[in-house]
C-alpha positions in Angstrom: 0.2 0.1 0.1 3.0 2.6 0.9 4.3 1.5 -2.4 0.9 2.5 -4.4 1.0 5.8 -2.4 4.6 6.2 -3.3 3.9 5.8 -6.9 1.6 8.5 -7.0 3.9 10.9 -5.1 6.0 10.3 -7.8 3.7 10.9 -10.6 2.0 14.3 -8.6 5.9 15.2 -8.3 6.9 15.0 -11.8 3.8 17.0 -12.5 4.5 19.6 -9.9 8.3 19.8 -11.4 8.7 19.4 -14.9 4.8 20.4 -15.8 4.2 16.9 -17.0 -0.1 16.3 -17.7 -2.0 14.6 -15.3 -4.5 12.0 -16.7 -8.2 13.1 -16.0 -7.0 16.5 -15.0 -7.7 19.4 -16.8 -8.4 23.4 -17.0 -10.0 24.2 -13.6 -10.4 21.2 -12.2 -10.6 19.9 -9.1 -6.8 18.6 -9.1 -5.6 21.5 -10.8 -7.1 23.7 -8.3 -5.5 22.0 -5.7 -1.8 21.3 -7.2 -2.0 24.8 -8.8 -2.7 26.6 -4.9 -0.3 27.7 -2.7 -0.5 25.1 -0.1 0.8 22.2 -2.7 4.1 23.5 -2.2 6.4 24.8 1.0 7.0 28.1 -0.1 8.9 26.8 -4.0 9.5 23.1 -3.3 6.5 21.2 -3.9 5.3 18.9 -0.7 4.8 15.4 -3.0 8.7 15.5 -3.0 8.8 15.5 0.8 5.7 12.7 0.7 8.3 10.8 -1.6 10.7 10.8 0.5 9.1 9.5 3.7 7.1 7.4 1.8 10.7 5.7 0.3 12.0 5.8 4.1 9.1 4.0 5.2 9.1 1.2 2.5 12.9 0.4 3.2 12.1 0.6 7.0 9.5 -1.5 6.6 11.8 -4.3 4.6 14.4 -3.9 7.4 12.1 -3.7 10.5 12.3 -7.9 10.3 16.1 -7.8 11.6 16.6 -4.4 12.9 14.5 -2.6 15.8 15.6 0.8 14.9 14.5 0.5 11.1 10.9 -1.0 13.4 10.9 3.1 15.1 11.9 4.4 11.7 8.8 3.1 9.8 6.8 4.0 13.0 8.0 7.8 12.5 7.3 7.3 8.7 3.8 6.5 9.4 3.2 8.9 11.7 4.1 11.6 9.4 2.6 10.2 6.5 -1.2 9.5 8.7 -0.7 13.3 10.2 0.3 14.7 6.4 -2.8 13.1 4.9 -5.0 14.3 7.3 -3.8 17.9 7.3 -4.1 18.1 3.1 -7.4 16.4 3.1 -8.7 18.7 5.2 -7.4 21.4 3.2 -9.1 20.5 0.3 -12.8 19.9 1.8 -12.1 23.0 3.9 -10.3 25.8 2.3 -9.5 25.0 -1.2 -12.9 23.5 -1.4 -12.0 21.3 -4.3 -10.8 18.1 -4.7 -7.4 16.0 -6.2 -8.7 12.1 -6.8 -4.9 11.5 -7.1 -4.2 13.0 -3.9 -7.3 11.8 -2.1 -6.2 8.1 -3.3 -2.6 8.7 -2.1 -3.8 9.8 1.3 -6.1 6.8 1.0 -3.4 4.1 1.1 -1.4 5.9 3.5 -4.4 5.3 5.8 -4.8 2.1 5.3 -1.2 1.2 5.6 -1.2 2.7 8.7 -4.1 1.3 9.6 -2.4 -2.1 9.1 0.6 -1.6 11.0 -1.3 -1.0 13.6 -3.2 -4.2 13.3 0.1 -6.0 13.6 0.7 -4.5 16.5 4.0 -2.9 14.3 3.7 0.4 16.4 4.0 -1.7 19.5 7.3 0.2 21.6 7.4 2.7 19.4 5.2 5.6 20.3 8.0 8.1 21.0 9.0 7.6 17.2 5.4 8.2 16.2 5.2 10.9 18.1 8.4 12.6 16.4 7.1 11.8 13.4 3.8 14.0 14.4 6.0 16.7 15.0 7.7 16.8 11.8 4.4 17.0 10.2 3.7 19.9 12.6 6.7 21.7 11.6 5.7 21.3 8.0 2.1 22.3 8.5 3.9 25.6 10.9 6.1 26.0 7.3 3.2 26.2 5.1 1.3 29.0 7.5 4.9 31.2 8.1 6.6 30.8 5.0 5.0 32.8 2.3 3.6 30.7 -0.1 4.3 30.4 -3.4 2.1 32.9 -5.8 2.4 32.2 -9.1 4.6 29.9 -11.3 6.4 31.6 -14.3 7.0 28.9 -17.2 8.2 29.4 -20.6 6.2 29.5 -23.6 9.4 28.6 -25.6 10.2 29.9 -29.2 7.2 28.7 -30.6 4.5 30.2 -28.2 6.4 33.4 -27.6 5.1 37.4 -27.8 6.1 38.5 -30.6 5.2 42.5 -32.2 4.9 41.9 -36.0 5.0 45.9 -37.5 5.6 47.5 -35.0 6.3 50.7 -37.0 3.1 50.3 -39.0 -0.3 48.9 -37.6 1.3 46.5 -34.4 -0.2 42.8 -34.4 0.8 40.7 -32.1 1.6 37.4 -32.9 1.4 34.1 -30.0 2.4 30.4 -31.2 3.7 31.0 -34.3 1.4 33.0 -35.7 -1.9 30.6 -34.7 -3.1 33.9 -32.8 -2.7 37.3 -34.0 -4.3 40.3 -31.8 -4.6 43.6 -32.8 -3.6 45.8 -29.7 -5.8 49.0 -31.1 -9.0 46.6 -31.6 -8.8 45.0 -27.8 -9.3 46.2 -24.2 -5.7 47.9 -23.0 -4.5 49.4 -20.2 -1.6 51.5 -20.4 -0.3 54.1 -23.1 -0.5 52.8 -26.7 2.8 54.5 -27.4 4.7 51.9 -25.1 6.6 49.9 -27.1 5.8 46.4 -24.9 3.0 44.0 -24.5 1.7 42.3 -21.3 -1.3 39.5 -23.0 -3.5 39.3 -19.7 -6.1 36.6 -19.7 -8.6 37.2 -16.6 -12.2 36.6 -15.6 -14.5 39.4 -14.0 -15.4 36.8 -11.3 -12.0 35.4 -10.6 -11.2 37.2 -7.1 -7.3 36.5 -7.8 -7.9 38.3 -11.0 -9.2 41.7 -9.2 -6.0 41.5 -7.3 -3.8 41.3 -10.1 -6.0 44.0 -11.8 -4.7 46.5 -8.8 -1.5 45.6 -8.7 -1.2 46.1 -12.5 -2.5 49.7 -12.3 0.0 50.1 -9.9 2.8 48.5 -12.1 1.8 50.7 -15.0 2.8 54.1 -12.7 6.1 52.7 -12.0 7.0 51.8 -15.3 5.3 54.9 -17.3 5.1 54.8 -20.8 7.4 51.1 -20.9 4.8 48.8 -21.4 0.9 48.3 -22.3 -1.7 45.3 -21.5 -3.7 43.7 -23.5 -6.9 42.9 -21.8 -8.4 39.2 -22.9 -11.5 37.6 -21.1 -11.7 34.4 -20.7 -14.7 33.3 -18.4 -14.6 30.6 -16.1 -18.0 29.2 -16.4 -19.0 26.3 -18.7 -22.2 28.5 -20.1 -19.7 29.8 -23.1 -16.8 27.6 -22.2 -16.5 23.9 -23.2 -12.6 23.9 -20.9 -15.1 24.0 -18.0 -16.9 21.0 -17.3 -19.0 22.3 -14.3 -19.3 25.9 -12.9 -18.3 27.5 -9.2 -20.8 29.2 -7.7 -18.5 32.5 -8.0 -18.4 32.0 -11.6 -21.9 31.8 -12.6 -22.5 35.3 -14.0 -18.9 34.5 -15.8 -20.3 34.7 -19.5 -22.5 37.6 -18.9 -20.0 40.0 -17.3 -17.5 39.7 -20.6 -20.1 40.0 -23.1 -21.0 43.4 -20.9 -16.9 44.1 -20.6 -16.6 43.6 -24.7 -19.9 45.5 -25.0 -18.6 48.5 -23.2 -16.0 48.3 -25.3 -17.0 48.0 -28.3 -19.8 50.8 -28.0 -17.1 53.4 -26.3 -13.4 52.3 -26.8 -12.2 55.1 -24.4 -15.1 54.2 -21.4 -13.8 50.3 -21.3 -10.8 51.2 -18.8 -13.4 52.8 -16.3 -16.2 50.3 -16.8 -13.4 47.7 -16.0 -12.1 49.5 -12.7 -15.8 49.9 -12.1 -16.5 46.2 -12.1 -13.0 45.3 -10.4 -14.1 47.7 -6.9 -14.2 45.9 -3.9 -14.3 41.9 -3.1 -16.6 40.8 -5.4 -18.4 41.9 -8.5 -21.5 44.3 -8.4 -24.8 42.4 -8.9 -25.2 41.7 -12.9 -28.2 43.9 -13.6 -26.4 46.7 -11.5 -23.4 46.4 -13.7 -25.5 46.5 -16.8 -27.4 49.8 -15.9 -24.2 51.3 -14.7 -23.0 50.0 -18.5 -26.3 51.7 -20.1 -25.3 54.6 -18.1 -21.6 55.4 -19.5 -22.4 54.4 -23.2 -26.1 54.7 -23.2 -29.1 51.8 -23.7 -29.2 52.1 -27.3 -25.3 51.7 -28.0 -25.1 49.1 -25.4 -27.8 46.7 -26.7 -26.3 47.1 -30.6 -22.9 46.3 -28.8 -24.5 43.3 -27.0 -26.0 41.4 -30.3 -22.5 42.1 -32.1 -21.0 38.6 -33.2 -17.4 40.2 -32.4 -18.2 39.1 -28.9 -18.9 35.8 -29.0 -15.7 35.2 -31.6 -13.6 37.4 -29.2 -14.5 34.9 -26.2 -13.7 32.1 -27.8 -10.3 32.9 -29.2 -9.6 34.2 -26.0 -10.5 30.4 -24.7 -8.5 28.8 -27.5 -5.2 30.7 -26.3 -5.9 29.5 -22.4 -5.8 26.3 -23.8 -3.2 26.2 -25.7 -1.5 27.8 -22.5 -2.8 24.8 -20.6 -1.3 22.4 -23.2 1.5 24.1 -23.4 2.7 24.4 -19.4 0.0 21.9 -17.6 -1.2 24.8 -15.8 -5.2 26.0 -15.9 -4.7 28.9 -12.4 -5.9 32.5 -13.7 -5.2 34.8 -14.2 -2.5 34.3 -16.5 0.4 36.9 -18.1 2.2 36.1 -21.3 5.2 38.6 -20.7 7.5 37.8 -23.4 8.5 34.5 -24.2 7.1 33.8 -19.9 3.6 33.2 -18.9 2.8 33.8 -15.2 -0.2 31.3 -14.3 -2.2 32.1 -10.4 -2.2 35.2 -8.2 1.1 37.6 -8.0 0.7 39.4 -4.4 4.2 40.6 -4.5 4.9 43.5 -6.9 8.3 42.2 -7.3 7.7 39.5 -9.0 5.8 41.2 -11.5 9.0 43.6 -12.2 11.1 40.7 -11.9 9.5 39.4 -15.3 9.7 43.0 -16.8 13.8 42.9 -16.1 14.3 39.8 -17.4 12.2 39.6 -20.5 13.2 43.6 -21.3 15.5 44.7 -18.9 13.0 47.6 -17.2 13.4 49.0 -14.0 10.8 50.9 -12.1 10.7 54.8 -12.0 11.4 56.3 -8.5 9.2 59.2 -9.1 5.8 57.8 -9.3 3.8 60.9 -9.7 2.7 59.9 -13.7 -0.6 58.6 -14.4 -2.1 55.7 -16.0 -3.2 56.4 -19.5 -6.3 55.1 -20.3 
């Protein structure tokens, strides 16, 4: 049973370290949300590798325990560590993340079964102190997760084929992605920052995603720190099965994601100069406004007839479909589906960016940009 748990842990560790795909684990699935969360790491280190170490040591000590009393004590310590950790990570999935990873749960189940089998065989007799030490080791790991800043975003490489390229920058700029599979005209899309900025950041987001809300405010501040250095092309990517076939089910938080996406694009289509202000309105507070209130606000900003006409524009559905395709391409490239996503040169950041220095490091590594000390400039809409 421990060997099976070890096999699953190695499988998960390969995914965490090398971006290998997990069978049946698609974008925004339970395993994608669990393994993409900060709780899957201890700082920047995947916790699945800790499981590999403990379970491998557990197997070795179980084999050696037939002839060694010390090995039996080590096996008891590993069993206690494994069981305590399994309880912790199972509780996180049910009560904190509210998402379930079948691979993780299966691993935890085999660990619990192995502990029960050792208990039945009285393998823990005389090893209480060592089992206690194993529990303390798990508590240390838990404390580390609580105290050490969790990894917030994962930065991967899009490689040569996936990287962002600007075509004909002196004429009508076009952004090419994935070797020309995606062609974006920045002037015809919602964006933030000065249109004269030489560098482009592609932002895939969802109005109903709370992490996307945080990133929106962070990006506004970064535009102030790097005035005229880059602009952000905003591509809304709804996390709702109503318009996104990649989503097998819709979380309650994202029920209206498709409606908000259409509304945001309709405002841009009707009055591009008011798009950024409408986005700022949608991103106020800790969650989106009531949908009907957002519709009323949009009608007030651009006029009810213009809004109605824009909502009927087939360009909106086409734009959402194209954004979903880009998200899918990113997923199959790096095997991560967390949102939001930022494409910067040949790099991609997925998930939350809580520390502005992470984003600044992206700009520095890709384009050699440094923040301006005087932050008195305003964001150009």
